[in-house]
C-alpha positions as CSV (number, residue, x, y, z in Angstrom):
1,M,-25.7,-109.9,110.2
2,S,-24.7,-107.3,113.0
3,T,-26.2,-103.9,113.4
4,P,-25.9,-101.2,115.9
5,V,-27.9,-101.2,119.2
6,T,-29.9,-98.6,119.7
7,L,-32.3,-97.6,122.3
8,R,-35.5,-98.4,120.2
9,R,-33.7,-101.9,119.1
10,L,-33.8,-102.6,123.2
11,K,-36.8,-101.1,123.6
12,Y,-38.8,-103.4,121.4
13,W,-36.9,-106.2,122.2
14,F,-37.8,-105.9,125.8
15,D,-41.3,-105.1,125.1
16,R,-41.5,-108.0,122.2
17,L,-39.9,-110.6,125.1
18,N,-41.5,-109.5,128.1
19,R,-45.1,-109.7,126.4
20,E,-44.4,-112.9,124.6
21,V,-42.4,-114.8,127.0
22,F,-42.7,-113.6,130.3
23,S,-46.2,-112.5,129.9
24,G,-45.3,-108.9,131.2
25,L,-43.6,-110.4,134.5
26,C,-40.7,-108.5,134.3
27,P,-41.0,-104.6,135.8
28,E,-40.1,-101.4,134.4
29,V,-36.6,-100.8,133.8
30,T,-34.6,-98.1,132.1
31,L,-32.6,-99.5,129.2
32,E,-29.1,-97.8,128.6
33,I,-26.4,-98.2,126.0
34,G,-22.4,-97.2,127.1
35,P,-19.0,-98.2,127.4
36,K,-18.2,-101.0,129.1
37,S,-14.8,-102.2,131.1
38,N,-15.6,-105.5,131.9
39,K,-16.4,-106.6,128.3
40,Q,-20.1,-108.3,128.6
41,W,-22.4,-107.4,126.5
42,A,-24.7,-106.1,129.1
43,E,-25.6,-105.9,133.1
44,T,-28.4,-105.0,134.8
45,A,-28.3,-103.0,138.3
46,D,-30.5,-102.1,140.9
47,R,-30.1,-98.5,141.9
48,G,-32.3,-97.8,144.9
49,G,-34.9,-99.8,143.4
50,K,-34.7,-98.6,140.0
51,L,-33.8,-101.3,137.7
52,T,-31.1,-100.3,134.8
53,I,-30.4,-102.4,132.0
54,R,-26.9,-101.3,130.6
55,W,-25.9,-102.7,127.1
56,A,-22.5,-102.2,125.8
57,D,-21.8,-99.7,122.7
58,G,-21.0,-101.9,119.7
59,P,-23.0,-103.8,117.3
60,A,-25.0,-106.5,117.5
61,D,-27.2,-109.6,115.8
62,Q,-30.9,-110.5,116.1
63,D,-29.9,-113.5,118.1
64,L,-27.5,-112.2,120.4
65,L,-30.0,-108.7,121.4
66,K,-32.8,-111.3,122.1
67,E,-30.6,-113.9,124.3
68,V,-28.9,-110.9,126.2
69,M,-32.0,-109.2,126.6
70,A,-33.7,-112.1,127.9
71,H,-30.7,-112.9,130.0
72,E,-30.8,-109.5,131.7
73,M,-34.8,-109.8,132.0
74,V,-34.6,-112.8,134.2
75,H,-32.1,-111.1,136.1
76,C,-35.1,-108.0,136.5
77,I,-37.3,-110.6,137.8
78,V,-35.9,-112.7,140.1
79,G,-33.9,-110.0,141.5
80,V,-29.9,-108.7,140.4
81,R,-28.7,-109.6,143.6
82,A,-29.8,-113.5,143.2
83,G,-27.0,-113.7,140.7
84,H,-27.0,-117.4,138.3
85,G,-28.4,-119.8,140.7
86,G,-31.5,-121.7,141.0
87,K,-33.9,-118.8,140.8
88,F,-32.2,-117.7,137.9
89,L,-32.0,-121.3,136.2
90,A,-35.3,-122.0,136.9
91,Y,-36.6,-119.9,134.0
92,R,-34.7,-121.6,131.6
93,D,-37.2,-124.0,130.3
94,L,-39.6,-121.3,129.6
95,L,-37.0,-119.7,127.5
96,K,-36.4,-123.2,125.9
97,A,-39.6,-123.1,124.8
98,H,-39.2,-119.9,122.6
99,N,-36.0,-120.9,121.4
100,I,-33.8,-119.1,123.4
101,P,-30.9,-120.2,125.6
102,L,-30.3,-119.2,128.9
103,R,-27.0,-119.6,129.9
104,R,-25.0,-118.4,132.8
105,V,-22.2,-116.6,131.1
106,I,-22.6,-115.5,127.6
107,C,-19.4,-114.9,125.3
108,S,-17.7,-111.9,126.3
109,K,-17.5,-108.9,123.7
110,D,-13.9,-109.4,121.8
111,S,-13.6,-112.8,123.1
C-alpha cells in the first residue's frame, strides 16, 4: 500500500539500511522532498561536498522506498559522478543478500 513519503520515513529507511545493509558505510546526507521535473523517484546530488538525496513528492510503498533509498545510498558511497557503472554494480550482491534489487534504472514515476 502506498503512503505519503515523509522526511521521517526517509530518515527511518536511511538509518536502517545504513546500519543493517551498509554497516554504517554511507556518509551523512541531507534528505529532502520536493517536486521533480525528470520523473525519477529520487536523485542524489553533491553540493560542494554535502550529499543530498532528494525524493519526489508523492506516495510510495515500503518496497519501492527501500529499493530507491538503497540505490541512492550506493551513489553516496561510490560517488555521485560514478554513475551506474562497475563501482555502482559492485554493490549488487550485497543488496541481493538483503533481498533488495539493485538496478541501474528504477521505473520512473507515472511511467
